[in-house]
C-alpha positions in Angstrom: 155.9 133.4 62.7 157.8 135.8 60.5 156.3 139.2 60.2 155.8 140.7 56.8 155.0 144.1 55.4 151.3 144.6 54.9 151.7 146.2 51.5 154.5 144.3 49.8 154.6 141.1 51.9 158.4 141.3 52.2 159.6 139.6 55.4 160.7 142.2 58.0 163.9 142.0 59.9 164.2 142.3 63.7 163.2 145.8 64.8 162.0 146.8 61.3 158.6 148.1 60.5 156.2 150.7 61.7 152.8 149.7 63.0 150.1 149.9 60.4 147.1 151.9 61.5 143.7 151.9 59.9 142.4 155.1 58.2 138.8 156.0 59.0 137.9 154.9 55.4 139.5 151.5 55.8 137.9 151.0 59.2 134.5 151.8 57.6 135.1 149.1 54.9 135.9 146.5 57.5 132.9 147.5 59.6 130.6 147.4 56.5 131.7 143.9 55.7 132.1 142.4 59.1 130.6 144.7 61.7 132.7 145.3 64.9 134.0 141.7 64.7 135.4 142.3 61.3 137.0 145.5 62.4 138.6 143.8 65.4 139.9 140.9 63.2 141.4 143.5 60.8 143.1 145.3 63.7 144.6 142.0 64.9 145.8 141.1 61.4 147.3 144.6 60.9 149.0 144.6 64.3 151.1 141.6 63.1 151.7 143.2 59.6 153.5 146.5 59.9 154.9 148.6 57.0 158.4 148.2 55.9 160.6 151.2 55.5 160.4 150.9 51.7 156.6 151.0 51.6 156.6 153.7 54.2 158.7 155.8 51.9 156.3 155.5 49.0 154.7 158.7 47.7 151.4 159.2 49.6 149.2 158.5 46.5 151.0 155.3 45.7 150.9 154.2 49.4 147.2 155.0 49.5 146.5 152.9 46.3 148.6 150.0 47.6 146.8 150.2 51.0 143.4 150.2 49.4 144.3 147.1 47.3 145.6 145.2 50.3 142.6 146.2 52.5 140.2 144.9 49.8 142.3 141.7 49.5 142.1 141.2 53.3 138.4 141.8 53.3 137.9 139.3 50.5 140.0 136.7 52.4 137.9 137.4 55.6 134.7 136.9 53.6 135.9 133.6 52.1 136.9 132.4 55.5 133.5 133.3 57.0 131.7 131.5 54.1 133.9 128.4 54.6 133.0 128.3 58.3 129.3 128.6 57.5 129.4 125.9 54.9 131.4 123.6 57.3 128.6 124.0 59.9 125.9 122.8 57.6 
């Protein structure tokens, strides 16, 4: 599996990328939507999706906006997956 930047989805080269960590605000969003299981799933996803040097170099405000957009995208994806699992059980 090729690792990709969490923000821009660009494939990362060997040794490239800094581990992405959740801000308290982002952790709260995951907890709100999925409880502790949602938070743990997010941490696992983010562990395999570090930041590339280009995104890490973004001005703080731009990086914060991009991070919020991607966190919300990931939350929506997790919600859709959970709904699909529930529907499949019925």
